[in-house]
Backbone bond lengths (Angstrom), bond angles and torsions (degrees), N, CA, C in turn:
res aa  C-N    CA-C-N  psi(-1)  N-CA   C-N-CA  omega(-1)  CA-C   N-CA-C  phi
1 X - - - 1.433 - - 1.538 110.53 -
2 X 1.320 115.06 -38.40 1.469 119.95 178.50 1.522 110.24 -63.10
3 X 1.277 115.92 -36.76 1.464 120.90 179.27 1.529 110.71 -62.19
4 X 1.348 116.78 -41.75 1.463 121.46 178.77 1.534 110.18 -65.18
5 X 1.304 115.58 -41.59 1.472 119.92 -179.50 1.529 110.00 -63.64
6 X 1.297 116.87 -41.35 1.468 120.98 178.89 1.528 109.67 -64.37
7 X 1.327 114.87 -42.38 1.474 118.77 178.27 1.522 110.64 -62.26
8 X 1.331 117.48 -43.66 1.466 122.29 -178.30 1.530 110.75 -63.51
9 X 1.312 117.75 -42.85 1.466 121.30 179.86 1.522 109.95 -66.66
10 X 1.302 116.67 -30.81 1.459 120.65 -179.13 1.525 113.41 -73.57
11 X 1.342 118.25 -12.69 1.470 120.81 179.98 1.518 110.51 -80.50
12 X 1.309 114.88 149.68 1.469 120.09 174.30 1.526 108.19 -74.71
13 X 1.336 115.56 163.21 1.473 120.91 -178.82 1.518 110.84 -56.58
14 X 1.318 117.69 -44.37 1.462 122.51 -179.05 1.533 110.52 -62.97
15 X 1.320 118.14 -39.69 1.460 122.23 179.16 1.530 110.91 -67.43
16 X 1.327 117.41 -36.77 1.462 120.93 177.16 1.531 110.85 -63.63
17 X 1.331 116.68 -43.98 1.473 121.22 178.80 1.523 110.11 -61.91
18 X 1.322 116.92 -44.89 1.462 120.72 -179.99 1.534 110.54 -65.04
19 X 1.317 118.03 -40.92 1.459 121.82 179.56 1.525 110.93 -65.47
20 X 1.342 116.22 -44.21 1.471 119.57 176.87 1.529 111.03 -62.60
21 X 1.338 116.89 -41.39 1.466 120.68 178.75 1.528 110.65 -61.50
22 X 1.328 117.47 -44.19 1.466 121.53 178.60 1.523 110.54 -63.57
23 X 1.340 117.18 -40.53 1.458 120.70 179.15 1.529 111.18 -64.30
24 X 1.342 117.28 -39.93 1.467 121.49 178.12 1.532 109.70 -64.18
25 X 1.344 117.49 -43.84 1.463 121.07 179.49 1.536 110.21 -62.01
26 X 1.318 117.47 -44.60 1.465 121.18 178.44 1.532 110.31 -63.06
27 X 1.333 117.19 -43.49 1.459 121.26 178.87 1.521 111.32 -60.83
28 X 1.346 116.42 -46.32 1.464 119.88 179.41 1.529 111.38 -64.14
29 X 1.314 117.32 -38.29 1.472 120.78 176.89 1.511 111.80 -62.56
30 X 1.333 115.97 -44.85 1.461 119.82 177.25 1.527 111.61 -63.95
31 X 1.321 116.45 -42.83 1.463 120.84 178.80 1.532 110.28 -58.98
32 X 1.325 116.52 -45.09 1.462 120.70 -179.96 1.526 110.75 -64.11
33 X 1.337 116.92 -48.33 1.467 119.40 -174.75 1.525 113.15 -72.85
34 X 1.336 118.10 -25.72 1.457 120.21 -178.35 1.526 112.14 -93.28
35 X 1.318 118.93 -37.22 1.459 120.73 -172.54 1.525 113.68 -111.04
36 X 1.306 117.93 -49.56 1.470 120.22 -169.81 1.523 112.13 -78.87
37 X 1.335 118.54 -50.54 1.470 120.68 -176.08 1.527 112.93 -61.29
38 X 1.345 120.45 -47.73 1.468 118.53 178.55 1.528 112.94 -60.16
39 X 1.321 116.68 -40.44 1.463 119.88 178.52 1.526 110.69 -64.01
40 X 1.309 117.05 -40.71 1.461 122.13 179.92 1.526 110.46 -63.41
41 X 1.335 116.38 -46.73 1.468 120.61 179.92 1.527 111.10 -65.79
42 X 1.320 117.31 -40.23 1.460 120.76 179.28 1.520 110.42 -64.00
43 X 1.311 116.94 -41.30 1.465 120.98 178.13 1.516 110.81 -61.39
44 X 1.324 117.86 -44.81 1.461 121.46 179.12 1.530 111.00 -63.54
45 X 1.331 117.45 -41.74 1.467 121.46 179.53 1.527 110.77 -64.96
46 X 1.331 116.70 -43.77 1.462 120.30 -179.85 1.523 111.64 -66.98
47 X 1.322 116.95 -35.41 1.454 120.36 176.81 1.523 110.41 -63.10
48 X 1.316 116.68 -37.89 1.462 120.83 178.48 1.530 111.36 -72.27
49 X 1.324 118.93 -34.47 1.463 123.12 -176.88 1.525 113.33 -81.66
50 X 1.317 118.36 -21.94 1.458 121.80 -173.26 1.527 113.49 -55.14
51 X 1.332 120.96 -47.76 1.474 119.15 -179.94 1.534 112.45 -60.68
52 X 1.330 117.10 -39.40 1.466 120.20 178.69 1.520 110.51 -64.68
53 X 1.325 116.84 -43.00 1.461 120.44 179.94 1.526 111.58 -65.88
54 X 1.337 117.32 -36.86 1.459 120.17 177.48 1.530 110.42 -66.04
55 X 1.335 117.46 -39.43 1.468 120.90 177.29 1.523 110.39 -64.14
56 X 1.326 117.40 -40.42 1.458 120.57 177.44 1.524 111.04 -64.75
57 X 1.331 117.05 -36.77 1.459 120.58 177.82 1.523 110.77 -62.96
58 X 1.319 116.95 -43.64 1.471 120.75 178.33 1.527 109.70 -60.76
59 X 1.333 116.96 -42.85 1.458 121.14 179.92 1.531 110.68 -64.82
60 X 1.318 117.17 -42.09 1.466 120.91 179.26 1.529 110.57 -64.17
61 X 1.325 116.96 -41.17 1.469 119.92 178.59 1.523 110.67 -64.29
62 X 1.342 117.53 -38.91 1.465 120.46 177.74 1.523 110.57 -64.94
63 X 1.322 117.35 -42.26 1.462 120.78 178.21 1.525 110.97 -65.25
64 X 1.320 116.45 -37.66 1.456 120.53 177.98 1.527 110.96 -64.27
65 X 1.324 116.42 -43.23 1.469 120.26 178.37 1.527 110.70 -63.84
66 X 1.327 116.86 -40.40 1.466 119.81 178.27 1.521 110.81 -65.88
67 X 1.331 117.35 -39.65 1.464 120.54 178.20 1.529 110.80 -63.08
68 X 1.327 117.03 -41.00 1.467 120.17 177.59 1.519 110.93 -63.49
69 X 1.342 115.25 -41.33 1.465 119.68 179.13 1.530 110.17 -63.52
70 X 1.319 116.59 -44.49 1.464 120.52 179.78 1.517 111.90 -68.05
71 X 1.322 116.80 -36.53 1.459 120.70 178.46 1.524 110.09 -63.32
72 X 1.324 116.21 -40.26 1.461 120.41 178.05 1.512 111.92 -65.63
73 X 1.316 116.38 -34.39 1.459 120.69 -179.80 1.521 111.31 -76.87
74 X 1.331 117.59 -26.96 1.467 121.03 -176.24 1.515 111.90 -67.19
75 X 1.332 117.78 -28.24 1.454 120.46 -178.47 1.516 112.89 -74.41
76 X 1.318 118.35 -13.85 1.456 122.20 -177.77 1.522 108.73 -89.13
77 X 1.319 116.70 129.97 1.463 121.73 178.12 1.532 107.90 -67.72
78 X 1.331 115.76 123.28 1.454 120.72 179.56 1.524 108.84 -89.03
79 X 1.318 115.12 123.46 1.457 121.29 177.25 1.511 108.18 -121.64
80 X 1.319 114.95 168.23 1.459 119.49 178.92 1.534 109.79 -64.83
81 X 1.334 117.59 -32.10 1.469 120.69 177.97 1.532 111.60 -69.09
82 X 1.344 117.05 -39.86 1.468 118.85 177.85 1.527 110.30 -67.88
83 X 1.327 117.29 -34.04 1.465 120.82 175.90 1.520 110.68 -66.81
84 X 1.338 117.15 -41.48 1.465 121.02 178.22 1.525 110.44 -62.61
85 X 1.326 116.13 -43.77 1.475 119.92 -179.94 1.534 110.68 -65.90
86 X 1.323 116.80 -39.96 1.477 119.95 177.55 1.525 110.21 -63.05
87 X 1.325 117.69 -39.94 1.465 120.81 178.06 1.522 110.76 -65.12
88 X 1.339 117.43 -42.67 1.475 120.95 177.40 1.528 111.35 -59.24
89 X 1.323 116.30 -47.00 1.469 119.81 -179.78 1.521 111.39 -63.55
90 X 1.315 116.52 -41.60 1.460 120.14 179.89 1.528 111.54 -65.18
91 X 1.331 116.62 -39.93 1.473 121.51 177.69 1.527 109.67 -62.21
92 X 1.331 117.09 -43.52 1.481 120.23 178.93 1.520 111.46 -63.91
93 X 1.353 116.69 -43.08 1.470 119.27 179.18 1.521 111.36 -62.08
94 X 1.326 117.06 -33.49 1.467 121.37 -179.03 1.526 111.94 -84.56
95 X 1.339 117.34 -2.41 1.479 123.03 -179.85 1.523 111.77 57.69
96 X 1.314 115.98 43.30 1.460 121.29 176.60 1.523 109.23 -106.32
97 X 1.332 115.95 151.77 1.454 121.36 173.62 1.516 107.02 -101.91
98 X 1.338 115.95 113.70 1.457 120.51 -177.67 1.517 109.28 -152.92
99 X 1.326 115.07 156.43 1.460 121.77 176.02 1.520 108.05 -102.47
100 X 1.325 115.35 134.29 1.461 120.87 179.21 1.520 107.42 -117.07
101 X 1.320 116.38 125.09 1.456 120.12 -178.92 1.510 111.92 -137.90
102 X 1.341 115.14 159.62 1.461 121.68 178.96 1.518 107.91 -95.50
103 X 1.312 117.11 129.75 1.463 123.13 178.30 1.532 107.67 -126.79
104 X 1.265 117.79 102.73 1.453 120.29 178.79 1.516 112.05 86.58
105 X 1.336 116.16 -179.67 1.462 120.51 -174.26 1.533 114.68 -72.09
106 X 1.338 118.47 -21.65 1.472 118.66 -179.11 1.533 112.36 -143.71
107 X 1.345 117.31 30.41 1.454 120.94 -177.62 1.524 110.18 -127.90
108 X 1.318 115.46 134.14 1.461 122.93 174.98 1.519 107.32 -120.77
109 X 1.347 116.40 134.05 1.462 121.38 -179.15 1.524 109.09 -115.96
110 X 1.336 115.65 133.72 1.456 122.28 176.59 1.524 106.95 -115.58
111 X 1.350 116.41 126.13 1.453 121.95 -177.54 1.521 109.11 -126.66
112 X 1.329 116.30 134.70 1.463 121.46 179.05 1.520 109.18 -136.22
113 X 1.342 116.27 144.95 1.469 121.18 175.55 1.517 108.86 -122.23
114 X 1.324 114.48 145.90 1.467 121.54 178.28 1.538 111.42 52.30
115 X 1.334 116.18 50.75 1.459 121.99 -179.86 1.524 108.65 -111.61
116 X 1.313 116.65 149.06 1.463 121.59 177.92 1.534 109.22 -64.29
117 X 1.317 116.21 130.77 1.462 120.79 -178.42 1.520 111.04 -61.49
118 X 1.319 117.46 -42.47 1.468 119.52 -178.44 1.526 110.92 -67.15
119 X 1.348 117.15 -39.54 1.466 119.84 178.78 1.524 110.25 -66.06
120 X 1.328 117.63 -40.64 1.464 121.86 179.12 1.525 111.43 -62.83
121 X 1.332 116.05 -48.40 1.466 119.80 -178.72 1.523 111.50 -65.48
122 X 1.321 116.43 -36.20 1.467 120.05 177.05 1.528 110.34 -64.44
123 X 1.335 116.30 -45.53 1.469 119.77 177.98 1.527 110.49 -62.25
124 X 1.330 116.73 -45.70 1.464 121.22 -178.22 1.527 111.16 -59.34
125 X 1.320 116.47 -42.54 1.467 120.41 179.35 1.524 110.84 -63.83
126 X 1.332 117.89 -46.17 1.467 119.91 -177.87 1.528 111.53 -69.64
127 X 1.342 117.73 -38.22 1.460 119.31 -178.63 1.526 111.65 -69.25
128 X 1.322 117.76 -39.47 1.465 119.16 179.03 1.520 111.58 -67.52
129 X 1.327 117.23 -26.41 1.461 120.81 178.01 1.522 110.84 -73.70
130 X 1.338 118.05 -36.08 1.461 120.35 -173.53 1.528 113.78 -100.42
131 X 1.312 118.86 -19.10 1.464 121.08 -175.17 1.530 111.65 -87.51
132 X 1.329 116.54 149.52 1.469 120.65 177.31 1.526 110.66 -84.64
133 X 1.321 116.47 50.68 1.461 120.67 -176.18 1.514 109.78 -144.47
134 X 1.319 113.81 158.88 1.462 120.72 176.86 1.529 108.20 -114.61
135 X 1.315 116.51 148.72 1.458 120.71 177.28 1.522 108.16 -73.35
136 X 1.345 115.31 122.10 1.467 120.51 179.00 1.523 110.47 -92.92
137 X 1.333 117.03 -38.38 1.470 121.52 -179.74 1.521 107.64 -155.97
138 X 1.323 115.42 148.86 1.461 120.32 178.18 1.518 109.04 -149.22
139 X 1.331 115.27 146.17 1.461 119.11 175.85 1.523 108.95 -147.97
140 X 1.328 115.10 148.15 1.463 121.85 176.81 1.519 107.31 -141.88
141 X 1.334 115.70 137.48 1.466 121.31 176.74 1.510 108.09 -135.16
142 X 1.312 115.35 138.12 1.458 120.41 177.46 1.527 108.37 -66.60
143 X 1.336 115.31 137.58 1.457 119.98 -178.26 1.519 108.75 -144.33
144 X 1.298 117.14 109.19 1.453 121.44 175.99 1.514 112.25 84.47
145 X 1.352 115.59 -143.50 1.473 120.17 -175.68 1.529 112.00 -60.96
146 X 1.306 114.23 161.53 1.469 120.38 -179.33 1.522 110.60 -56.19
147 X 1.307 114.95 134.38 1.463 120.76 176.57 1.510 113.98 94.63
148 X 1.330 119.09 -11.09 1.467 121.08 178.80 1.518 109.54 -101.33
149 X 1.335 115.56 139.83 1.460 120.59 -177.24 1.519 110.35 -137.88
150 X 1.327 115.19 162.65 1.457 123.08 163.76 1.521 104.81 -103.38
151 X 1.325 117.21 130.39 1.463 119.69 -174.56 1.512 110.64 -136.16
152 X 1.317 114.48 152.21 1.447 121.61 177.25 1.528 108.09 -147.22
153 X 1.318 115.52 140.25 1.458 120.03 177.12 1.525 108.62 -144.40
154 X 1.329 115.34 138.76 1.463 121.28 177.67 1.531 108.28 -112.79
155 X 1.323 114.89 132.88 1.461 121.48 178.80 1.510 108.96 -112.80
156 X 1.317 117.22 138.93 1.454 122.69 172.93 1.512 108.39 -113.59
157 X 1.336 115.39 141.30 1.466 118.65 176.11 1.517 108.03 -57.01
158 X 1.307 114.89 133.19 1.456 121.24 -175.92 1.520 108.67 -96.54
159 X 1.326 117.17 111.95 1.469 121.28 -177.72 1.511 112.10 -70.93
160 X 1.326 119.49 -18.06 1.468 121.92 -178.85 1.504 112.60 -73.35
161 X 1.337 119.27 -22.35 1.478 120.94 -174.82 1.472 111.45 -86.13
C-alpha cells in the first residue's frame, strides 16, 4: 500500500486527473456490465415471456379444476342405472328425442330416430367426454331429408375411469 501511495504522490497533477478519470470510466463500465445490462436484458426477456406464462397459468388452472371435478366423480360408484340416468339428463340438455335403455349388466343403449346428424354427433362427443363409459357399438343411417338420421349407440361402463 505504501508503494502505491509513493507512486501516487510521484504523479503530476495532470496525471492524477487522467488516472482518476480512467478509473471512473473503468468502474462505470464494470458497473454497467455486471449490474445494469443483465438486469435490463432479464427485464426485456421476462416482459416477452409474461403473456405465454399467463396463458400457461390459465391452462393449468383449467386442468386443476377438471382434475378436482374428476376426483369428485371417482368416489361415486358407477352403476348401469347411474349411467342410464346420466344419458337421460344429457339427452334432455341437448334437446334430443331418444330412448335410453339398459342392455345387459353394464351396457346402456341410446336410440334416436329422425334426429339431426350434427346434433347427434355433438351430443355423442360431449357425453363420451363426461360419462364414465366407453362406446361399445354405434350405428347411423340416413333417414328422410338431408341431415336426418336414425342412430344408435351402446355404452359400456368403463373400468379404467
